N, C-alpha and C positions, 0 to 999 in steps of 0.2 A: 107436683102434689096431686095425688089422686083425689077423686071426688069423695071417696070413703074417708081418706085422711082429712080432707077439708071439713066434712061433716063432723068428724071426731073433734077437730080443733074448735069448730063453732060451738058445739055442745059444751065442751070443757070451758071455753072462755066465758060463755053465758053463765054457767054455774059459778065460776070464779067471780064474775062481775057481781052477781047477787050476794055472794058471801062477803066480798070486800065492801060492798055498799053498806051492808049491815055492820061490819066491823068499823068502818069509818064513822058511822053514826054513834056507835058505842064509844069510840075513842074521842070523838068531839065532846061527848058528855064528860069524859074523864079529864079533859084538858081545860075545863072551865076555870076561870080565875078563882083563886083561893081568897075568900073574904078575910080581911085582917081582923074583923071583929068576931070571927068564929072562935068560940072558947074551946080550942082543941089542945092547947098546951104547946110549949115550945118544941119538944121532940116530935110530937105528932105533926106539927106544922112543917118541920123540916122533912119528915117522911112524905108528907103530902106534896111538898115542893119537888122532891126528888122523883116521886111517882109521876107527877105531872110532866116533868121534863122527859122521862122515859116514854110516857104515853104520847107526848108531842112528836117524838122521833118515830114511834110506831105509826102514828097518824100520817106523817110525811111519807113514809115508805109505802103505806097502804094506798094513799092518794096517788103516788107515782105509779104504782102497779096498776091501779084502776084506770088511770089515763092511758097507759100502754095497752091495756086490754081493750078499751073503747076504740083506740086508734086501730088496733089489729082487727077488730070486728068490722070497722068501717072499710078497711082495705082488703079484706079477705078475698074479694072478687077480683082484685087487681091481678094482672098477668104475672107479675113478679113476686106475688106474696109467697113467703116461705123461702125466698132467696136472700142471701146476705146483701146489704146495700153497698158494701165496699167491694166485694169480689164477685158478686152475683152467683155464688155457688149455693146449692140447696142447704138449708139449715135442717138438721135432724128434727123430726116432729116432736120428740121428747123435749128438746131444748125450746122449741116454740111454745110448748105448753107450759113449761116451768118459768120461762123468761120471755114473755111476749115483747116483741120489738127489739130483740137482741141481735147481735152480729153472730156470724158463725164462730166456732171455737178458735179457728186459726186467726181470724181478724180481731177477736176479742183480746188476744194476748199480745 
């Protein structure tokens, strides 16, 4: 990986980290317990429960990606950063940006 590519990766990952941190905070608010004494009606309560479970899954995915971004930023100066951990072949930079911590395409299948 060239120093220019490395700089691009760092900038992108830091932007994504900020964006995901905000999103995680928003999703935590949306996944708060639904109080049983809220007078929102039966149908509305069911909608709220469904929305809460959707938001919980989104929160899990956002947290997972945030963890991978943080690990990538910690390891960006490692000699083998950008190489697949299974076959040691370079991972295309676009894949690193979209899926931090991923394997190369060949090993992922």
